[in-house]
C-alpha positions as CSV (number, residue, x, y, z in Angstrom):
1,M,45.0,130.4,134.4
2,K,44.7,131.8,137.9
3,K,48.1,133.4,137.7
4,L,47.1,135.0,134.4
5,N,43.9,136.4,135.9
6,D,45.9,137.7,138.9
7,L,48.3,139.4,136.5
8,R,45.4,141.0,134.6
9,V,43.9,142.2,137.9
10,G,47.2,143.7,138.9
11,I,47.5,145.5,135.6
12,L,44.0,146.9,135.8
13,Q,44.1,147.8,139.5
14,V,46.3,151.0,139.1
15,P,44.2,152.6,136.4
16,I,40.9,151.9,138.2
17,T,42.3,153.4,141.4
18,R,43.5,156.4,139.6
19,I,40.1,156.9,137.9
20,A,38.3,156.7,141.2
21,L,40.6,159.3,142.7
22,L,40.1,161.6,139.8
23,I,36.3,161.2,140.1
24,M,36.4,162.0,143.8
25,A,38.6,165.1,143.1
26,D,36.1,166.3,140.4
27,L,33.2,165.9,142.7
28,M,34.9,168.0,145.3
29,S,35.9,170.5,142.6
30,I,32.1,170.9,141.7
31,L,31.3,171.8,145.3
32,M,34.2,174.1,145.8
33,A,33.7,175.9,142.4
34,S,30.0,176.4,143.3
35,V,30.7,177.8,146.8
36,L,33.5,180.1,145.6
37,S,31.4,181.4,142.7
38,L,28.8,182.7,145.0
39,Y,31.4,184.0,147.4
40,V,33.2,186.0,144.7
41,R,29.8,187.1,143.1
42,H,28.8,188.6,146.5
43,E,32.0,190.6,147.0
44,F,33.8,188.0,149.1
45,S,31.2,187.8,151.8
46,F,29.4,184.6,152.7
47,M,26.9,186.5,154.8
48,A,25.7,188.4,151.7
49,V,24.7,185.2,149.9
50,R,21.0,184.5,150.1
51,R,19.8,181.2,151.6
52,A,18.0,180.4,148.3
53,F,21.3,180.3,146.4
54,W,22.9,177.9,148.9
55,E,19.8,175.6,148.6
56,A,20.0,175.9,144.7
57,I,23.6,174.7,144.8
58,L,22.7,171.6,146.9
59,E,19.7,170.8,144.7
60,C,21.8,171.1,141.5
61,Y,24.8,169.2,142.9
62,F,23.8,165.7,141.8
63,P,22.8,166.7,138.2
64,N,26.0,168.8,138.0
65,A,28.0,165.7,139.0
66,V,26.3,163.5,136.4
67,L,26.8,166.1,133.7
68,L,30.5,166.6,134.5
69,L,31.2,162.9,134.6
70,V,29.5,162.3,131.3
71,V,31.2,165.3,129.5
72,F,34.6,164.5,131.0
73,N,34.3,160.9,130.0
74,I,33.4,161.9,126.4
75,F,36.7,164.0,126.3
76,R,38.7,161.1,127.8
77,L,39.8,163.1,130.8
78,Y,39.8,159.9,132.9
79,N,41.9,157.9,130.5
80,S,44.9,160.1,129.7
81,V,48.4,159.6,131.0
82,W,48.7,162.8,133.0
83,R,52.4,162.5,133.7
84,Y,52.9,163.3,130.0
85,A,50.0,165.7,129.7
86,S,50.4,168.4,127.1
87,D,48.5,171.2,125.5
88,T,46.1,168.7,123.9
89,E,44.8,167.5,127.3
90,L,44.6,171.1,128.5
91,V,42.4,172.1,125.5
92,N,40.1,169.1,126.2
93,I,39.7,170.2,129.8
94,V,38.9,173.8,128.7
95,I,36.2,172.6,126.2
96,A,34.7,170.2,128.7
97,V,34.5,172.8,131.5
98,F,33.0,175.3,129.1
99,I,30.2,172.9,128.2
100,C,29.5,172.2,131.9
101,S,29.4,176.0,132.6
102,I,27.1,177.0,129.8
103,L,24.6,174.2,130.8
104,Q,24.3,175.6,134.3
105,P,21.2,177.8,133.5
106,V,19.6,174.8,131.8
107,L,20.1,172.7,135.0
108,C,18.7,175.4,137.2
109,W,15.6,175.7,134.9
110,M,15.1,171.9,135.0
111,M,15.4,171.9,138.9
112,G,13.1,174.9,139.3
113,T,15.8,177.0,141.0
114,S,17.7,180.2,140.2
115,L,21.3,181.4,140.6
116,P,22.9,184.8,139.8
117,T,23.4,185.6,136.1
118,S,27.2,185.8,136.5
119,Y,27.3,182.4,138.3
120,P,28.2,180.2,135.2
121,F,31.1,182.5,134.4
122,F,32.7,182.3,137.9
123,Y,31.8,178.6,138.1
124,G,33.6,177.8,134.9
125,I,36.8,179.6,136.0
126,F,37.0,177.9,139.3
127,L,36.1,174.5,137.9
128,L,38.8,174.8,135.3
129,V,41.4,175.8,137.9
130,F,40.5,172.8,140.2
131,T,40.1,170.1,137.5
132,A,43.2,171.2,135.5
133,G,45.2,171.7,138.7
134,T,44.4,168.2,139.9
135,R,45.5,166.6,136.6
136,F,48.6,168.7,136.0
137,S,49.8,168.7,139.6
138,Y,51.6,165.3,139.1
139,R,53.5,166.7,136.1
140,I,54.5,169.9,138.0
141,V,55.7,167.9,141.0
142,R,57.7,165.6,138.6
143,M,59.2,168.6,136.9
144,F,60.5,170.0,140.2
145,Q,61.9,166.5,141.1
146,N,63.7,166.4,137.8
147,R,65.2,169.8,138.4
148,R,66.4,168.7,141.9
149,L,67.9,165.6,140.4
150,N,69.6,167.6,137.7
151,R,71.1,169.9,140.3
152,R,72.6,166.8,142.0
153,K,74.1,165.6,138.7
154,L,75.4,169.1,137.8
155,R,79.0,168.0,137.9
156,S,78.6,165.0,135.7
157,R,76.0,166.2,133.2
158,V,76.8,167.1,129.5
159,N,76.2,170.7,128.6
160,C,74.6,170.8,125.1
161,M,73.9,173.5,122.5
162,I,71.2,172.9,119.9
163,V,71.6,174.5,116.5
164,G,68.1,174.9,115.0
165,A,65.1,176.3,116.9
166,G,62.5,174.6,114.7
167,A,60.3,171.6,115.2
168,A,63.2,169.2,115.3
169,G,65.1,171.2,117.9
170,N,61.9,171.5,120.0
171,A,61.4,167.7,119.8
172,I,65.0,167.0,120.9
173,L,64.8,169.5,123.7
174,K,61.5,168.2,124.9
175,E,62.9,164.7,125.2
176,I,66.0,165.8,127.0
177,E,63.9,167.7,129.5
178,G,61.5,164.9,130.2
179,S,64.0,162.0,130.5
180,N,65.4,160.7,133.7
181,Y,68.0,158.7,131.7
182,L,69.6,161.3,129.6
183,N,72.4,163.0,131.5
184,M,72.2,166.1,129.3
185,H,71.4,169.7,129.8
186,V,70.6,172.1,127.0
187,S,72.2,175.5,127.9
188,C,71.4,177.5,124.8
189,V,69.9,177.3,121.3
190,I,71.4,178.8,118.0
191,D,69.2,179.8,115.1
192,D,70.0,182.0,112.0
193,H,66.5,183.5,112.1
194,S,67.0,186.9,113.8
195,G,63.4,187.2,114.7
196,C,63.7,184.5,117.4
197,H,66.9,185.9,119.0
198,G,66.4,186.8,122.6
199,K,63.4,184.6,122.9
200,Y,63.2,181.2,124.7
201,L,62.5,177.7,123.4
202,R,61.0,175.6,126.2
203,G,62.7,177.9,128.7
204,V,66.1,177.7,127.0
205,P,67.5,181.0,125.5
206,I,67.9,181.4,121.8
207,V,71.2,183.3,121.9
208,G,72.1,184.2,118.3
209,D,73.1,182.9,114.9
210,R,75.8,180.6,113.7
211,N,78.5,183.3,114.2
212,C,77.8,183.2,118.0
213,I,78.6,179.5,118.3
214,P,82.3,179.8,119.3
215,Y,81.5,182.5,121.9
216,C,78.6,180.6,123.3
217,V,80.6,177.4,123.6
218,Q,83.0,179.3,125.9
219,K,80.3,181.2,127.8
220,Y,78.1,178.2,128.5
221,D,80.9,175.6,128.8
222,I,79.4,173.5,126.1
223,D,80.5,169.9,125.7
224,E,78.3,168.8,122.8
225,I,76.6,170.5,119.8
226,I,73.4,169.0,118.4
227,I,72.6,170.0,114.8
228,A,68.8,169.8,114.5
229,I,68.2,171.0,111.0
230,P,66.9,167.9,109.1
231,S,65.7,169.9,106.1
232,A,69.1,171.4,105.3
233,N,71.2,170.0,102.5
234,R,75.0,169.6,102.6
235,N,75.6,173.0,101.0
236,T,73.7,174.6,103.9
237,L,75.1,172.5,106.6
238,R,78.8,172.7,105.7
239,P,79.4,176.3,106.8
240,I,77.7,175.5,110.1
241,L,79.8,172.3,110.6
242,D,82.9,174.2,109.7
243,I,82.3,176.6,112.6
244,C,81.3,173.8,115.0
245,K,84.3,171.6,114.3
246,E,86.6,174.5,115.3
247,T,85.2,174.5,118.9
248,G,86.5,171.0,119.8
249,C,83.0,170.0,121.0
250,K,81.5,166.6,120.2
251,M,79.0,167.0,117.4
252,R,75.9,165.1,116.6
253,I,73.4,165.6,113.8
254,L,69.8,164.6,113.0
255,P,70.0,162.6,109.8
256,G,67.0,163.6,107.7
257,M,63.7,165.3,107.1
258,Y,61.8,162.0,106.8
259,Q,62.0,161.6,110.6
260,L,60.1,164.8,111.1
261,I,57.4,163.6,108.8
262,N,57.2,160.2,110.6
263,G,57.1,162.0,113.9
264,D,60.0,159.9,115.4
265,V,62.4,162.7,116.1
266,D,64.3,161.8,119.3
267,V,67.8,161.7,120.8
268,S,68.2,158.1,119.6
269,Q,68.0,159.3,116.0
270,L,71.1,161.6,116.4
271,R,74.3,160.4,114.9
272,E,77.9,161.7,115.1
273,V,78.9,164.2,112.3
274,Q,80.8,162.3,109.7
275,I,83.3,163.4,107.1
276,E,80.7,162.9,104.4
277,D,78.8,165.8,105.9
278,L,81.7,168.1,105.0
279,L,81.8,167.2,101.3
280,G,80.0,170.4,100.4
281,R,77.6,169.0,97.9
282,D,74.3,167.2,98.0
283,S,74.1,163.4,97.7
284,I,73.4,161.9,94.3
285,K,69.7,161.3,93.7
286,V,68.7,158.5,91.4
287,N,65.5,157.6,89.7
288,V,64.5,154.5,91.7
289,D,61.7,153.6,89.2
290,E,64.3,153.3,86.4
291,I,66.5,151.1,88.5
292,I,63.6,148.8,89.5
293,G,62.5,148.7,85.9
294,Y,65.6,146.8,84.8
295,V,66.7,145.0,87.9
296,C,63.3,143.6,89.1
297,G,62.8,140.1,88.0
298,K,66.3,139.7,86.6
299,A,69.2,137.4,87.5
300,V,72.0,139.7,88.6
301,L,75.7,138.7,89.0
302,V,78.0,140.8,91.1
303,T,81.7,139.9,90.9
304,G,83.7,141.1,93.8
305,G,80.5,141.1,95.8
306,G,82.2,140.9,99.1
307,G,84.1,144.2,98.7
308,S,83.1,147.7,99.7
309,I,81.5,148.6,96.4
310,G,80.3,145.1,95.6
311,S,78.6,144.5,98.9
312,E,76.7,147.8,98.7
313,L,75.7,146.9,95.2
314,C,74.3,143.6,96.6
315,R,72.4,145.5,99.3
316,Q,70.7,147.9,96.9
317,I,70.0,145.3,94.2
318,A,68.4,143.1,96.9
319,E,65.9,146.0,97.6
320,H,64.7,145.9,94.0
321,N,63.4,142.3,93.9
322,P,65.7,140.6,91.5
323,K,64.8,137.1,90.4
324,M,68.2,135.9,91.6
325,L,71.3,137.6,93.1
326,I,74.6,135.8,92.5
327,I,77.6,137.0,94.5
328,F,81.0,135.9,93.2
329,D,84.2,136.6,95.1
330,I,87.5,135.0,96.0
331,Y,87.6,136.4,99.6
332,E,85.5,134.1,101.7
333,N,85.4,136.2,105.0
334,S,83.9,139.4,103.5
335,T,81.6,137.4,101.2
336,Y,80.3,135.4,104.2
337,E,79.5,138.7,106.0
338,I,77.4,140.1,103.1
339,Q,75.7,136.7,102.7
340,Q,74.6,136.6,106.3
341,E,73.4,140.2,106.2
342,L,71.3,139.7,103.2
343,K,69.8,136.4,104.5
344,M,68.7,138.2,107.7
345,K,67.3,141.3,106.0
346,Y,65.8,139.7,102.9
347,P,64.8,136.1,103.8
348,E,62.8,135.7,100.6
349,L,65.7,136.7,98.4
350,N,66.9,134.0,95.9
351,L,70.6,134.4,96.9
352,V,73.5,132.4,95.5
353,V,77.0,132.9,96.9
354,L,80.0,131.5,95.1
355,I,83.7,131.5,95.9
356,G,86.0,131.7,92.9
357,S,88.5,133.9,91.0
358,V,87.7,135.9,87.8
359,R,91.1,134.7,86.6
360,N,89.8,131.1,86.4
361,T,88.2,130.8,82.9
362,A,86.6,127.4,83.6
363,R,85.1,128.6,86.9
364,V,83.8,131.8,85.3
365,E,82.2,130.0,82.4
366,D,80.6,127.5,84.7
367,V,78.9,130.3,86.7
368,F,77.5,131.8,83.6
369,R,76.4,128.5,82.1
370,T,74.7,127.4,85.4
371,Y,72.9,130.6,86.5
372,K,72.6,132.5,83.1
373,P,72.6,136.1,84.6
374,D,70.8,138.9,82.8
375,I,72.9,141.7,84.3
376,V,76.5,141.6,85.4
377,Y,78.2,144.2,87.7
378,H,81.9,143.6,87.5
379,A,83.5,145.0,90.7
380,A,86.2,142.4,91.2
381,A,89.6,144.1,91.0
382,H,92.9,144.8,92.7
383,K,92.7,148.5,93.6
384,H,95.5,149.4,96.1
385,V,97.9,151.6,94.1
386,P,101.2,151.2,96.1
387,L,100.7,147.4,96.4
388,M,100.1,147.0,92.6
389,E,103.2,149.1,91.9
390,D,105.2,146.4,93.6
391,S,103.3,143.6,91.8
392,P,102.3,145.0,88.4
393,R,101.8,141.6,86.8
394,E,99.2,140.7,89.4
395,A,97.3,143.9,88.6
396,I,97.3,143.0,84.9
397,K,96.3,139.4,85.5
398,N,93.4,140.2,87.8
399,N,92.1,143.5,86.5
400,V,92.7,143.2,82.8
401,F,92.4,139.5,82.1
402,G,89.9,138.9,84.9
403,T,87.7,141.5,83.2
404,L,88.3,140.0,79.8
405,K,87.3,136.5,80.9
406,V,84.1,137.7,82.6
407,A,83.2,140.0,79.7
408,K,83.7,137.2,77.1
409,A,81.6,134.9,79.2
410,A,78.9,137.6,79.4
411,D,79.0,137.8,75.6
412,E,78.9,134.1,75.0
413,Y,76.0,133.4,77.4
414,G,73.8,136.3,76.3
415,V,74.0,138.7,79.2
416,K,71.9,141.8,78.4
417,R,74.0,144.4,80.2
418,F,77.5,144.4,81.6
419,V,78.6,147.2,83.9
420,M,82.2,147.5,84.8
421,I,83.5,149.5,87.8
422,S,86.3,151.8,86.7
423,T,88.2,154.7,88.4
424,D,89.4,158.3,87.8
425,K,92.9,156.8,88.0
426,A,92.4,155.4,84.5
427,V,92.7,158.9,83.1
428,N,96.3,159.8,82.2
429,P,97.4,157.1,84.6
430,T,100.7,157.3,86.6
431,N,100.3,153.9,88.2
432,I,99.7,150.3,87.0
433,M,96.4,150.0,88.7
434,G,95.0,153.0,86.8
435,A,96.6,151.8,83.5
436,S,95.0,148.4,84.0
437,K,91.6,150.0,84.5
438,R,92.0,152.0,81.3
439,I,92.7,148.8,79.4
440,C,89.5,147.3,81.0
441,E,87.5,150.3,79.7
442,M,89.0,149.6,76.2
443,I,88.1,145.9,76.5
444,I,84.4,146.6,77.2
445,Q,84.3,149.3,74.5
446,N,85.9,146.9,72.0
447,L,83.5,144.0,72.9
448,N,80.5,146.3,72.7
449,L,81.2,146.8,69.0
450,K,80.8,143.1,68.3
451,S,78.4,141.8,70.9
452,K,74.7,142.0,71.5
453,T,75.5,142.6,75.2
454,E,75.5,146.2,76.3
455,F,78.9,146.9,77.8
456,V,79.5,150.1,79.8
457,A,81.9,151.4,82.4
458,V,81.3,153.6,85.4
459,R,84.2,155.9,86.4
460,F,84.3,157.7,89.8
461,G,86.8,159.0,92.3
462,N,87.8,157.9,95.8
463,V,85.2,156.2,97.9
464,L,84.9,157.4,101.5
465,G,85.2,154.6,104.0
466,S,85.9,151.8,101.5
467,N,88.4,149.1,102.4
468,G,92.0,150.5,102.1
469,S,90.8,154.1,101.6
470,V,92.4,157.1,103.4
471,I,89.6,157.7,105.9
472,P,89.9,154.3,107.8
473,L,93.7,154.8,107.8
474,F,93.4,158.4,109.3
475,K,90.9,157.2,111.9
476,K,93.2,154.4,113.0
477,Q,96.1,156.8,113.2
478,I,94.0,159.3,115.3
479,E,93.0,156.5,117.7
480,R,96.6,155.6,118.2
481,G,97.4,159.3,119.0
482,G,98.9,160.2,115.7
483,P,100.7,161.3,113.7
484,V,98.4,161.4,110.7
485,T,100.4,160.8,107.6
486,V,99.7,162.8,104.4
487,T,101.7,162.4,101.2
488,S,101.8,166.1,100.3
489,P,100.3,169.3,101.5
490,D,99.1,170.0,98.0
491,I,97.5,166.7,97.0
492,V,93.8,166.8,96.1
493,R,91.3,164.0,95.4
494,Y,87.6,163.7,94.4
495,F,85.5,161.9,97.0
496,M,82.1,160.3,97.1
497,T,80.3,158.0,99.5
498,I,79.8,154.3,99.0
499,P,76.0,154.6,98.5
500,E,76.6,157.4,96.0
501,A,79.0,155.3,94.0
502,V,76.6,152.4,93.9
503,S,73.7,154.6,93.0
504,L,75.7,155.8,90.0
505,V,76.5,152.3,89.0
506,L,72.8,151.3,89.2
507,Q,71.7,154.4,87.3
508,A,74.4,153.7,84.6
509,G,72.8,150.3,84.1
510,A,69.5,152.0,83.5
511,Y,70.9,154.4,81.0
512,A,73.2,151.9,79.2
513,K,72.9,151.6,75.5
514,G,76.4,150.2,75.0
515,G,80.0,151.5,74.9
516,E,79.5,154.4,77.3
517,I,81.8,155.5,80.1
518,F,79.7,157.1,82.7
519,V,81.2,159.9,84.8
520,L,80.0,161.4,88.1
521,D,80.1,165.2,88.6
522,M,81.6,165.1,92.1
523,G,81.9,168.8,92.6
524,E,85.2,170.3,93.7
525,P,88.1,168.1,94.7
526,M,89.1,168.0,98.3
527,N,92.5,168.7,99.7
528,I,93.8,165.7,101.6
529,V,95.3,167.9,104.3
530,D,91.9,169.5,104.9
531,L,90.4,166.1,105.1
532,A,92.9,165.0,107.8
533,K,92.3,168.2,109.8
534,N,88.6,167.8,109.6
535,L,88.8,164.2,110.9
536,I,91.0,165.3,113.8
537,K,88.6,168.1,114.7
538,L,85.5,165.8,114.4
539,S,87.2,163.6,116.9
540,G,87.2,166.5,119.4
541,L,91.0,167.0,119.1
542,K,93.2,169.8,118.1
543,V,95.5,169.8,115.1
544,D,99.3,169.9,115.9
545,E,98.5,169.9,119.7
546,D,96.7,166.6,120.3
547,I,97.4,165.0,116.8
548,K,100.2,166.0,114.5
549,I,100.1,165.8,110.7
550,E,103.2,164.4,109.0
551,F,104.1,164.7,105.3
552,I,105.7,161.6,103.9
553,G,105.9,162.4,100.2
554,L,104.1,160.9,97.2
555,R,104.2,157.1,97.0
556,P,105.1,155.3,93.8
557,G,102.5,155.7,91.2
558,E,100.6,158.6,92.9
559,K,100.0,162.0,91.4
560,M,99.0,165.3,92.9
561,Y,95.5,165.4,91.4
562,E,93.1,163.0,89.7
563,E,91.1,163.6,86.5
564,L,87.8,162.2,85.4
565,L,88.1,162.7,81.6
566,M,90.9,162.6,79.1
567,N,91.3,165.6,76.8
568,E,89.9,163.6,73.9
569,E,86.7,162.8,75.7
570,G,83.7,165.0,75.5
571,L,80.8,165.2,77.9
572,Q,77.2,164.4,77.2
573,E,74.5,165.0,79.8
574,T,72.0,162.4,81.0
575,A,68.6,162.8,82.7
576,N,70.5,162.8,86.0
577,K,72.3,166.2,86.2
578,M,75.2,164.7,88.2
579,I,75.9,161.9,85.7
580,Y,77.6,162.4,82.4
581,I,78.7,160.2,79.5
582,G,82.2,160.5,78.1
583,R,82.6,160.1,74.4
584,P,84.5,156.8,73.6
585,I,88.0,157.3,72.3
586,E,88.5,155.5,69.0
587,F,91.3,152.9,68.7
588,D,92.3,150.2,66.3
589,S,90.3,147.2,67.5
590,E,92.4,144.5,65.7
591,E,95.7,146.0,66.9
592,F,94.3,146.2,70.4
593,E,93.5,142.5,70.4
594,H,97.0,141.6,69.2
595,Q,98.4,143.8,72.0
596,L,96.3,142.0,74.6
597,E,97.6,138.6,73.3
598,R,101.3,139.8,73.7
599,L,100.4,141.3,77.2
600,Y,98.9,138.0,78.2
601,Q,102.1,136.1,77.2
602,M,104.2,138.5,79.3
603,T,102.0,137.8,82.4
604,L,102.8,134.1,81.9
605,E,106.5,134.5,81.5
606,E,107.0,136.4,84.7
607,K,110.0,138.3,83.3
608,G,110.7,141.7,81.8
609,D,109.1,145.1,82.6
610,I,105.4,144.6,81.8
611,R,104.8,148.3,82.1
612,E,106.5,149.0,78.8
613,M,103.9,146.8,77.1
614,V,101.1,148.5,79.0
615,R,102.3,151.9,77.8
616,E,102.0,150.6,74.2
617,I,98.3,150.0,74.8
618,V,97.7,153.1,76.9
619,P,99.9,155.9,75.5
620,T,98.9,158.3,78.3
621,Y,100.4,156.0,80.9
622,Q,103.5,157.5,82.5
623,F,105.9,155.8,84.9
624,E,109.4,156.0,86.2
625,K,111.6,153.3,84.6
626,N,114.0,153.2,87.5
627,L,111.2,152.1,89.9
């Protein structure tokens, strides 16, 4: 207990000492302000001041001191942290001094003395100078010390450019200025608003608009560019980022507008510019209320829950208070990771994690019988195009018949909604993976005709950053020093982020009535060569100088461009303007089921070219017979 008391005394000692020093300084300020007021009033001559005025000052000194201490305490001028004093503290000082000044005639009247009429005016000016000077002197001294330290660190500091002279840019600049731990120096500010050009933001020149960025990078020897425009969407940011990435500087960006609202804009919130920022379109926005409306209080099963899409599905579902979340996956390592993440983030979540294969009929039925899910998100699938070209039967076994077994179990055990993850490669497929996914779409459309369960599919393009996607491959190649391998200079792909893909899947579940294929409007497709170049530039390297790009030709099963709809499919809008519904293509249900039986027998026999049978089911499937 004694040690605790000693610690408390130690903590309180510094503030009490500081308050005492401030009070002593203010008492001296009253005396000096009073003397100088008479001195200035009498044309800078002490001899011209009447003796009665000197006596009046002495008689009023004690009431003046009491008045000042009371007023200053009301405005908390003894409790502020003056090393971080700002305009708020200065305004408080001005108001407090003004009150003390205008009450001077009242004090003189109460003491039965008199002073010159102009005395309160001069008294207020000098009192403001002394009291404000005392309090801001520490900050001024600290500012000069920081500048001296910065000059010492001149060789090692990072020269920065801030793009955006608004509130976010000001907040970032303020933190950099006031920190002893950030080895950064802001040399210039860029803003498209011409009215602020030639002006200064906290002493840093605003030198021009976005077109000046390359010139200013050279002029000011910039190492890092900070994009501080949190209110801008991707369409607005992309042209700026396109300019910045050509400079070779490291780029960081402030993520979003909400940080301005919360008031927590600081350097720690900055992140590196990512390839998603260059997509050139806004992120998908979903109606969260609709998602919560059908996920909350439901038992939800996610097959393939350890994968890129599946794990993000689990994260977002966990946010919407399901009655139970069941993760089913055959890969234990990735499944274990998402299990531990969800346990830590959502300790109250009723989480069930199961290892098993969608190919195993008995295991799948046992999961449905035991946990009775209300909603199923089927994300378990083989998706790597070149690998599946070498093992086509495995693609059919896992994708087609894994989907069939899970879907039949959903029908048998009364699942309300079944949402299958599909791909744009299912449209006019040139590879077995895409063809297998097209058969999966046909399976859920066929079952929807006979079942009370609402079966739907969600079709989207390539997912940035997912396991096995092109972005992680490019990044590894860049880290190794290149070359970055691209199949063809003309190949294009649609891209979306993992959260966008999952948002679409969740929204599709909310819109589902049964039998639909939901399609995302992903804007314009992106050239893979441009993607590779952007990644190299975002890494601060130069294309063909630091990292070379090598063209290796199309791999088996790949095509130059992807499609989201077949010619026969129409488009129907939904409430979300970026989500459409493709009209189901009609096919002979009975014949389709017979074809599936023959296809299943071929997977068991392990002989013959299974792709010929696949093309009977999917007439738009094209492949080279000699492969």
